[in-house]
Structure formats: structure tokens, C-alpha cells
Backbone bond lengths (Angstrom), bond angles and torsions (degrees), N, CA, C in turn:
res aa  C-N    CA-C-N  psi(-1)  N-CA   C-N-CA  omega(-1)  CA-C   N-CA-C  phi
1 M - - - 1.460 - - 1.531 108.26 -
2 H 1.305 116.42 131.77 1.451 121.78 177.61 1.525 110.28 -81.09
3 L 1.327 115.77 161.76 1.465 120.37 -179.51 1.524 112.02 -59.63
4 F 1.321 116.75 -39.52 1.460 119.39 -179.73 1.526 110.78 -62.55
5 E 1.329 116.35 -42.10 1.468 120.27 178.08 1.524 111.02 -65.21
6 L 1.321 116.45 -36.59 1.462 120.69 176.46 1.537 110.04 -63.69
7 C 1.315 116.81 -41.08 1.469 121.06 177.35 1.527 111.09 -63.82
8 Q 1.335 116.67 -41.07 1.461 119.88 177.39 1.521 110.54 -61.25
9 W 1.320 116.63 -45.14 1.460 120.54 179.10 1.528 110.60 -62.50
10 L 1.335 116.17 -48.12 1.463 120.72 -178.37 1.524 110.95 -58.26
11 Q 1.307 116.94 -47.25 1.463 121.71 -178.51 1.526 111.53 -64.24
12 S 1.319 117.78 -27.67 1.469 120.41 -177.52 1.526 113.37 -88.67
13 T 1.334 118.25 -3.00 1.462 119.06 177.78 1.529 109.43 -63.50
14 S 1.311 116.41 154.62 1.465 120.20 -176.19 1.526 111.96 -63.00
15 W 1.328 116.97 -38.24 1.465 119.07 -178.47 1.526 111.55 -71.80
16 A 1.345 118.04 -36.63 1.469 120.18 177.41 1.531 110.02 -68.15
17 T 1.318 116.02 -39.91 1.461 120.35 176.48 1.525 110.17 -63.02
18 G 1.327 116.45 -41.37 1.461 120.82 178.22 1.521 112.21 -60.67
19 I 1.318 116.23 -41.94 1.475 120.39 177.55 1.520 110.07 -63.40
20 R 1.319 116.05 -48.42 1.464 121.61 -176.55 1.527 111.82 -63.25
21 E 1.308 117.07 -39.63 1.464 120.72 -174.45 1.532 113.67 -89.23
22 S 1.319 117.34 -8.88 1.459 120.34 -179.38 1.528 110.67 -74.77
23 L 1.303 114.77 137.15 1.455 120.04 178.18 1.529 111.33 -68.47
24 N 1.335 117.21 -32.01 1.463 121.00 -174.51 1.520 114.94 -112.46
25 L 1.319 117.93 -27.98 1.460 120.35 -172.33 1.533 112.79 -67.29
26 Y 1.322 117.38 -49.55 1.472 120.02 179.85 1.534 111.04 -57.68
27 P 1.347 118.49 -49.83 1.477 118.17 178.64 1.534 112.98 -61.84
28 A 1.328 116.85 -35.69 1.473 119.38 179.44 1.524 110.83 -66.84
29 I 1.321 116.78 -44.36 1.473 120.46 179.28 1.525 109.89 -64.52
30 Y 1.325 115.73 -42.69 1.463 119.17 -179.52 1.527 111.15 -65.13
31 T 1.315 117.76 -37.06 1.466 121.54 176.22 1.525 110.64 -62.62
32 L 1.330 117.13 -43.18 1.469 120.54 175.69 1.526 110.65 -63.11
33 H 1.319 116.90 -35.04 1.469 121.37 177.03 1.534 109.87 -61.82
34 I 1.312 116.29 -43.99 1.466 120.65 178.74 1.528 110.56 -65.16
35 F 1.340 117.62 -43.17 1.465 120.51 178.12 1.526 110.97 -59.96
36 G 1.330 116.69 -44.60 1.463 120.02 177.60 1.516 111.51 -59.95
37 F 1.320 115.84 -40.31 1.460 120.71 179.11 1.527 110.79 -64.88
38 V 1.315 116.62 -43.62 1.471 120.59 179.42 1.525 110.05 -60.99
39 I 1.312 117.45 -44.72 1.470 121.16 178.72 1.522 110.40 -61.04
40 M 1.330 116.54 -47.42 1.464 120.94 -177.49 1.531 111.36 -65.19
41 V 1.312 117.41 -45.92 1.467 120.42 -177.14 1.523 110.82 -70.41
42 T 1.310 117.68 -36.74 1.462 119.69 177.10 1.526 110.02 -62.20
43 A 1.316 116.54 -46.95 1.468 120.40 -178.78 1.525 111.52 -62.87
44 T 1.331 116.88 -46.46 1.467 118.58 -179.46 1.520 111.44 -68.92
45 S 1.326 117.30 -33.96 1.468 120.11 179.29 1.523 112.00 -67.43
46 V 1.330 116.97 -38.87 1.472 119.92 176.63 1.529 109.08 -60.02
47 L 1.319 116.49 -45.57 1.468 120.03 178.64 1.526 110.97 -64.93
48 D 1.334 116.70 -45.64 1.468 119.90 179.71 1.524 111.52 -59.33
49 L 1.320 116.61 -44.26 1.464 119.78 -179.99 1.528 111.42 -64.56
50 R 1.330 116.83 -37.08 1.474 119.46 176.46 1.523 110.40 -65.38
51 V 1.316 117.01 -43.06 1.469 121.08 178.59 1.532 109.96 -59.59
52 L 1.320 116.07 -37.77 1.465 120.36 -179.87 1.525 113.03 -79.35
53 G 1.334 116.53 -3.45 1.463 120.50 179.51 1.513 112.93 76.01
54 L 1.328 117.09 24.54 1.457 120.99 -176.44 1.525 113.33 -104.68
55 G 1.299 116.91 15.37 1.459 119.65 177.66 1.509 111.58 171.94
56 L 1.325 114.89 158.94 1.467 122.71 176.80 1.529 113.20 52.98
57 Q 1.305 116.59 37.04 1.464 120.44 -176.27 1.521 113.22 -69.77
58 S 1.319 116.49 -12.96 1.470 118.53 176.44 1.518 111.35 -76.76
59 R 1.321 117.44 -10.12 1.466 122.59 179.09 1.519 109.24 -111.95
60 S 1.313 116.80 146.43 1.461 119.98 178.65 1.532 109.83 -71.86
61 I 1.306 115.47 158.17 1.460 120.75 176.77 1.526 109.35 -60.89
62 S 1.317 117.63 -39.05 1.469 121.26 178.72 1.519 111.26 -61.29
63 D 1.345 117.00 -42.37 1.460 120.00 178.14 1.528 111.36 -62.29
64 I 1.322 116.33 -43.50 1.462 120.37 179.91 1.528 109.57 -65.75
65 A 1.326 117.18 -41.60 1.471 120.42 177.57 1.525 110.38 -61.25
66 Y 1.316 116.75 -42.31 1.460 121.50 179.53 1.533 110.95 -60.44
67 L 1.322 116.56 -36.76 1.460 121.22 -179.18 1.531 113.21 -81.27
68 T 1.316 117.86 -34.62 1.461 120.29 -172.26 1.524 114.80 -94.21
69 L 1.317 118.09 -34.11 1.464 119.33 -173.85 1.535 113.96 -63.76
70 P 1.335 120.20 -35.50 1.473 117.52 174.53 1.535 112.36 -61.48
71 W 1.326 117.01 -36.18 1.461 120.59 176.43 1.525 110.51 -67.40
72 A 1.324 116.14 -41.32 1.467 120.04 178.18 1.527 110.19 -61.60
73 R 1.322 117.02 -41.51 1.472 120.29 177.85 1.524 111.29 -64.16
74 A 1.329 117.27 -42.04 1.464 121.10 178.99 1.533 110.15 -61.84
75 G 1.323 116.18 -44.29 1.465 119.96 177.08 1.515 111.71 -63.34
76 L 1.328 116.34 -38.78 1.464 120.58 178.72 1.527 110.71 -64.10
77 I 1.321 117.09 -44.91 1.472 120.48 178.99 1.531 110.13 -61.31
78 A 1.329 116.44 -43.67 1.466 120.12 177.43 1.526 110.40 -61.32
79 N 1.323 116.97 -42.27 1.465 120.75 -178.82 1.519 112.91 -69.02
80 L 1.314 116.62 -40.29 1.471 118.69 178.88 1.526 110.33 -63.68
81 T 1.324 115.90 -42.11 1.459 120.24 -178.80 1.532 111.24 -67.61
82 T 1.318 116.24 -55.21 1.466 119.64 -177.65 1.528 111.54 -69.81
83 G 1.333 116.46 -34.36 1.464 120.03 178.23 1.518 111.54 -63.13
84 F 1.326 116.58 -40.19 1.468 119.75 177.08 1.525 110.46 -62.84
85 L 1.329 116.84 -42.71 1.468 120.42 -179.44 1.531 111.31 -65.19
86 V 1.331 116.75 -42.90 1.468 121.16 177.01 1.522 109.44 -63.57
87 F 1.326 116.76 -43.32 1.463 121.13 178.56 1.523 110.85 -61.15
88 A 1.330 116.87 -47.07 1.464 121.32 -176.75 1.523 111.03 -58.74
89 A 1.313 116.50 -39.06 1.462 120.33 -178.78 1.527 112.12 -65.71
90 Q 1.320 117.02 -25.09 1.467 122.58 -176.59 1.531 110.73 -133.22
91 A 1.308 118.10 35.15 1.465 122.22 -168.20 1.525 113.48 -56.31
92 V 1.316 118.30 -44.16 1.460 120.53 -177.40 1.526 110.55 -66.34
93 D 1.342 116.15 -47.49 1.474 119.45 178.45 1.520 111.44 -61.07
94 M 1.319 116.43 -43.56 1.473 119.98 -179.31 1.526 110.70 -65.14
95 F 1.321 116.25 -46.74 1.466 120.57 -177.10 1.520 111.51 -59.53
96 T 1.311 117.14 -35.57 1.466 120.24 -177.57 1.524 112.89 -90.01
97 N 1.321 118.00 0.66 1.456 122.48 -177.42 1.530 110.07 -91.81
98 T 1.309 117.00 118.89 1.468 121.89 -178.20 1.522 111.70 -61.93
99 A 1.316 117.17 -39.74 1.471 120.23 179.01 1.528 110.60 -62.08
100 F 1.328 116.91 -39.16 1.464 120.36 177.62 1.530 110.26 -62.62
101 R 1.305 116.46 -42.37 1.472 120.11 179.52 1.535 111.18 -63.09
102 F 1.332 115.89 -42.09 1.468 119.19 176.00 1.525 110.71 -62.57
103 K 1.318 116.27 -42.38 1.468 120.76 179.63 1.528 110.49 -59.51
104 I 1.313 117.01 -48.38 1.467 120.46 -178.77 1.528 110.46 -64.04
105 A 1.319 117.66 -39.92 1.472 120.46 177.47 1.530 110.27 -61.41
106 M 1.329 116.60 -43.32 1.469 119.92 179.27 1.525 111.22 -67.04
107 V 1.332 117.67 -37.07 1.468 120.78 177.15 1.529 110.10 -61.96
108 L 1.317 116.85 -43.08 1.469 120.14 179.02 1.529 111.26 -63.39
109 V 1.331 116.83 -44.13 1.469 120.33 178.85 1.532 110.34 -65.36
110 A 1.337 116.81 -41.82 1.475 120.21 178.82 1.529 110.66 -63.07
111 G 1.324 117.21 -40.32 1.462 120.75 177.62 1.517 111.60 -63.61
112 L 1.313 116.75 -44.51 1.467 120.84 177.30 1.524 110.22 -62.84
113 N 1.315 117.21 -41.07 1.452 122.24 179.71 1.527 111.90 -60.89
114 I 1.335 117.62 -46.66 1.460 119.87 -178.92 1.525 110.43 -69.13
115 F 1.330 117.21 -34.48 1.465 120.60 176.16 1.528 110.24 -62.12
116 M 1.333 116.91 -45.13 1.464 120.82 179.46 1.526 111.10 -67.02
117 L 1.327 117.57 -38.60 1.464 121.19 177.75 1.522 110.17 -63.45
118 E 1.328 116.71 -43.91 1.459 120.34 179.28 1.532 111.10 -60.89
119 R 1.313 116.83 -42.76 1.478 120.63 177.87 1.531 111.10 -63.93
120 A 1.328 116.68 -40.06 1.468 120.34 179.29 1.521 110.40 -65.34
121 I 1.317 117.17 -40.18 1.468 120.88 179.55 1.523 109.92 -64.69
122 K 1.320 116.61 -47.09 1.469 120.19 -179.37 1.524 111.55 -65.84
123 G 1.319 117.02 -37.01 1.461 121.32 -177.91 1.515 114.31 -75.72
124 N 1.325 117.38 -17.23 1.465 121.17 -176.33 1.518 112.33 -124.93
125 E 1.308 115.98 24.38 1.458 120.44 -176.21 1.527 110.94 -53.67
126 G 1.313 114.30 125.17 1.457 120.23 177.49 1.520 114.87 86.75
127 K 1.329 118.60 -14.92 1.463 120.82 -177.32 1.520 112.80 -80.68
128 W 1.324 117.90 -36.03 1.457 120.60 -178.13 1.529 111.16 -138.50
129 Q 1.293 115.66 36.77 1.461 120.59 -175.86 1.531 113.48 -81.18
130 E 1.317 117.62 -21.95 1.460 119.97 -178.30 1.527 109.93 -77.50
131 P 1.354 116.25 152.15 1.470 119.56 176.82 1.527 110.79 -56.30
132 G 1.323 115.50 139.24 1.456 120.72 178.03 1.518 113.87 87.46
133 K 1.331 118.97 -7.90 1.465 120.96 -177.82 1.533 112.33 -109.37
134 T 1.320 117.26 0.24 1.456 120.49 -179.19 1.529 109.32 -71.79
135 P 1.338 118.06 128.49 1.472 120.38 179.92 1.534 112.23 -60.64
136 S 1.314 115.70 148.63 1.463 120.08 -177.50 1.531 111.42 -62.97
137 T 1.328 118.28 -31.83 1.465 119.44 178.48 1.528 111.35 -63.80
138 I 1.320 116.40 -36.74 1.460 120.76 178.36 1.529 109.63 -70.45
139 K 1.325 116.50 -39.16 1.466 119.56 177.02 1.527 110.74 -63.88
140 W 1.325 116.91 -40.34 1.462 119.95 177.84 1.526 110.41 -64.10
141 S 1.302 117.04 -35.96 1.462 121.06 176.23 1.524 110.58 -59.51
142 A 1.326 116.46 -41.69 1.464 121.09 178.93 1.533 110.86 -67.21
143 V 1.319 117.47 -41.33 1.472 121.15 177.57 1.524 109.82 -62.39
144 I 1.329 116.39 -45.54 1.463 120.95 179.20 1.526 110.25 -60.91
145 S 1.322 116.81 -40.52 1.457 121.54 178.93 1.522 110.97 -59.29
146 V 1.318 116.63 -50.64 1.464 120.67 -179.53 1.531 110.24 -59.90
147 L 1.329 116.90 -45.01 1.466 120.30 -179.93 1.528 111.85 -63.84
148 L 1.332 116.51 -40.07 1.460 119.75 178.56 1.523 111.42 -62.77
149 W 1.339 116.91 -43.97 1.468 118.87 -179.10 1.521 111.20 -65.79
150 F 1.325 117.77 -37.21 1.468 119.47 174.53 1.529 110.05 -63.72
151 G 1.327 116.57 -41.10 1.463 120.98 177.83 1.518 112.52 -63.14
152 I 1.320 116.05 -38.96 1.467 120.98 179.03 1.531 109.79 -64.37
153 V 1.316 116.50 -43.45 1.469 120.22 176.87 1.528 109.68 -61.22
154 A 1.318 116.58 -45.45 1.469 120.58 -179.35 1.533 110.66 -61.19
155 M 1.314 117.64 -45.86 1.467 120.35 179.78 1.522 111.00 -65.14
156 S 1.315 117.93 -33.46 1.462 120.72 177.11 1.524 110.44 -61.32
157 R 1.304 115.62 -40.23 1.468 119.34 178.33 1.522 110.90 -72.46
158 V 1.327 117.71 -38.56 1.468 120.46 179.09 1.530 109.92 -62.45
159 I 1.323 117.33 -38.89 1.469 120.70 177.65 1.526 109.29 -54.56
160 G 1.307 116.06 -42.59 1.459 120.79 -179.25 1.519 113.70 -64.12
161 F 1.309 117.08 -24.00 1.458 121.09 -179.20 1.518 113.07 -98.66
162 T 1.328 117.02 -0.43 1.469 119.77 -177.16 1.520 112.05 -117.10
163 G 1.304 116.97 25.65 1.453 119.21 170.49 1.503 116.75 111.18
164 A 1.331 119.24 -30.21 1.455 119.34 -179.31 1.520 109.37 -81.48
165 R 1.295 115.22 158.98 1.481 121.49 -176.54 1.518 108.64 -89.43
166 E 1.337 116.55 85.07 1.466 119.57 177.89 1.487 109.87 -138.55
């Protein structure tokens, strides 16, 4: 079975049809998707800004990671769940939408980036936690993270203007 056929099947399931045709369910799920995204992006942005030395410098990067990453994970879980439901309701339109494909690619790269940043923080705890001692590769990771999240937001809006219901 090809991916397109899988999308056709998924979109035609009774529960996906119910979501799509409901006056309130699709908007409610999509609203939860946005809330999850806000939680996740806020948490990662706080960490990214700390890594870049642009805030919370009185706290170590490890402390900020300890406080923000559980929120980022919670937002990610909310987004994966609600995102799948939103996708299922419009699977064919989403699958064929170039902006959606770019968005998903950026989400995957952003997820890999935060995973690598978290490992670097845990592996170097205390070695470069003070302002001015953060390695440039870690700072670039934070810059890439911020740019990816802005790109994801932009692609989410482009999806809405290119035919899919977002």
C-alpha cells in the first residue's frame, strides 16, 4: 500500500469523518493542537534564549533545561496526539500539500535538534554552564531551533492558504 492510499483509507475511517464533519470537534482538537504548540515552543524558546545568553543568566543551562524540557515534552505529546487527529480528518489534502510536508520535515529536524541539545546539556553539565562559556555549536543549535519554530509557524499558516483546513 502506498502512502497516498494509506491517507485515503485513514481519512475515510468513521472517526476521521466524524472529526471532519463535526461542527465543534475539529475546531476543539485544532485549538488543543495550538495550545500544545504554544507550550512546546515557549519551553524550547526559554531554553534556547538561555543557551544564547539572552535571559535567565543567573540560572545554569542545566537548571533551565530541567524546568523547561518536561513542558516541551508535554506540549509535544499534545501536538502529536492532536496533530494526528487533525491530519486524519484531512489526510489526503495534507499529504498532497507541499507546505504540510515542509512543516513536518521542520518538526522532525526541530525534534532531533532538541534531543541533541538535551544530550549535550546532560553530557556537559557544569562544564560550560556560565555565561560566555557555551560552545558555539550549542549556540548554533539554539539559533537553528528558534528559526525552525518560526518556520513551522509560517508553514502552518501557509497550509491554511493552500487548500487544507488549518
